[in-house]
N, C-alpha and C positions, 0 to 999 in steps of 0.2 A: 833316132836314138835319144835325143833330148826330150822328146815327147814321152817316151817310155819311162825315162828317168823321172820326169815330173809326176807322172801317174803314180809310180811306186813311192815317191816322196810324199805325195798327198795321202796315199793309203797308210803309210807309216805314221804320219802325223795324226791321222784320224784314230789309228790304233793306240798311239801313245796318249792322246787326249782322253780317249774312252777309258783307258786303264787309270789315268789320273783321276777322272771322275769317279770311278769305281772305288777309289781309295779315300774318298771324302764324302761327306753328306751333302746331298742336294736338297735345298729347302724351298718349298712352295707355300705361299700364303693361301689359306682356305677360309671360306665363310660358311655360316650355318644356312643350309638350304636342303633340309631332308625331303625326300630320301636320296637326293643326288649327293649331298655332302653334309656330314654332321659328325662331330667328334663323339657323339653318343651312340652312333650306329656301328655295327660290325664293319670292319674295313674302312671306316670313315665315310661310308655311303658309296653308292654306285660309281660316281665319277672319280672319287678318290681312289677307289679300288682299281679302276681301269688304268689310271695314271701310274699307280704303284706297280701293277703287274706288267705294264708295257715296258717300264724301265728295268724291272727285274730281269727281263730277257737279255739285257745288255750288262747285267751285273751292277747297275747303278742304284744306289740306296737313296730312297726318297723319304723325307720327313715333312710333316705339315705343321705350319704355324697358324693356329686358329685365331682369326682377327675379325673385327667388324669389316664389312665389305669395302667401305670407303678407305679405311686404313690399309687393307690388303692391297688395293690398287696403288696407293701412294708408296708403300714400301717396295712394291715390285718396280714401280717407275724409277725410284731412287737407287735401285740395285741393292737394297738391304736384304732381299730374298732373290732367289733365282727366277721366280715367276709366280703366277697366281692362276688358279684353276676356275673355270666356269664363267667366261665372259663372252658377250656377243661382239661381233665386229663393228667397228666404227672408224671413219676416216681419221678422227682425232687420235684414237688409240694406235692406229697403224703407223703414225709418225714416231711413236715412242716404244712400240713393242714388235716383236716377231710373233706370229700366230702359228699355233700347231694346226694339224688337221683337226676337224671337229671331234671333240671327245664324246659328245652325245647331241642328239636333237630332241626337241620336245614339241608336242602339239598342244597349243592352247585351245581349249574347248569351253563351251557354255555348260555349266552345271545348273540343274533345275530340279524341282520336286517331281517325283514320278507321276503324281496326280495332275501336274500341269502339262497340258498338251503343247509341246513346243517344237517348232521346226523353223528353219530359216535358210535362205539361199544367198542373200546379199545384205550388207549392213543396213540398208534402208528398210528392210523387213523388221528391224528392231525399233522403229521410230516410236511406237506407243507402248513399249515394254519397259518395265522398271528394271534397270540394270545396276548391279553393284560392281565395284572395282576397288582395288587396293592402292592406297597412296604410295607413290614412288615407283610403281611398276612402269617399265619402259618397253616391255616386250609384248604388248597386246597386238602389235601389228599396225602398220601405217594407216590402213583403211579405218580401223577402229579409232585410232587417235585423232585422225582428221575429222571423222564423223562426230566425235565428242567435242572437239574444238569449235566446230561450225554449228553445234547444237542440232545436228540431224538426229542424234540420239541424246537422251538424258541419262547421265551416269552419276550415281551417288558413291563417293569414295570414302572409305574408312581406313583405319590404320593397319589392320591385319586381315589375312585370308580367313582366319577363324571367325572373326566378327562378321564377315560377309556370309559365311555359312549359317551363322546364327540368325542373320536377317532373312536368309532364304527360308529357314525353317519356320519363322514367324510370319512369313508372307510380306515383309516390308520391301523385298525385292523379288523379282521373278526369275532372273538369270544372273549368273556370275561367272566371268571368264577366269580360267586358271589352267595351268598345265595338269593334264589328267592324272599323272603319277603323284604330283604334289597334293592334288585334291583328294585322291583316294587315301593317301597317307594321313592327311589331317583328319579326315572323317573316321578313319580306323583308330587313331590315337587320341583324338580330342572329344569325340562324341559317343553317345550311347549307341549300341548296335541298332536299336529300333530307329533312332534318328538317322544314322548313316544309311540304313536300308531304304529310307524314304526318299533319298536323293540319287539322281542319275546324271548323265551328261549326254549331250547331243554329239554324235560321232563326227560331224562335219568340223574340221579344224578352222578356227578363226585365223590362225597364224602358225607357221612352223618355223621354229628358231633354232639355229645351231650355236653351240657353245664351245669355246676354245680354251687352251692354255695360252696365257700371255707370257712371253719371255722378255725380260728387261734387255734393251739394247746396250745397256751399260755393263753387262756382265760378259766376262771373257768367253764362257762356254755356251752362250745362248744358242748359237747356230747349231752346235753339236747336240745340245739337248733337244732342240726342235727336231733334228734329223732322227735321233734315237727314239724319241717318242713316236714319231710317225711310222717308223719301221716296226716298233713293237705293237702299235695299235693294229697295223695290217695283219700281223701274225695272230693276234687275239681274235680278230674278225674271221679270218680264214679257218682257224682251228675250231670255231664255234664257242669259244670261251666267253667272248663278248656277249653273245646272246644268253649264255648260261648265267653270267653275272647280272644281266638285266632281269631275268626271271627270279634270281635270288633277291634282288632289290624289292620286288613286288611282294615277297613273303615277310619282309621285315616288319 
């Protein structure tokens, strides 16, 4: 009898807390990373839309606070916001945050000119190839990072992905690793059609990375927010809406 009473008490508390959340605004910090996230895109980008729609199924209202990435993480850690969207797992972050189920996964691939015959199986195959990369990226995958650090491959880093595409077009580099959706978006928005059409990518992934919502462990409702997002995400996937929103992203 006590067990049944405890279960009903837990259900009641969850319902009460969900209603409480529905009556206030839940705020997540977001950074600029189109087409996944951007305040200039419809719905705030693909990842922002997934998070918003997943919570809407529980009647929870989400607002985004657009910040530089470093500040977004700091504010989430301090509990100034309820969480932040679009981060990879690390042991250090696991000490400070709760993680959602993956909001999305991305494949990092090598972009190259169509006229350049390029194929690869292992990192060592890139030994004599001019490779571009972007300063500050940490998600090229462990094999790539180690090969760069040990000089197995030579990598020229610049400040932006757009600069790397410029170097690709002028032949100063031969390949450039980037998430395929991000690369396609930049080529569509920042380059002339003729330039964009001259570039393709090798379909073999360098690395597949998952991205999560981080919930501050300092906030009262973090565990419930984690639970409600995971439940809503599952509904979106099973209903086919998740895939629909992904295809919508590719048209932006």
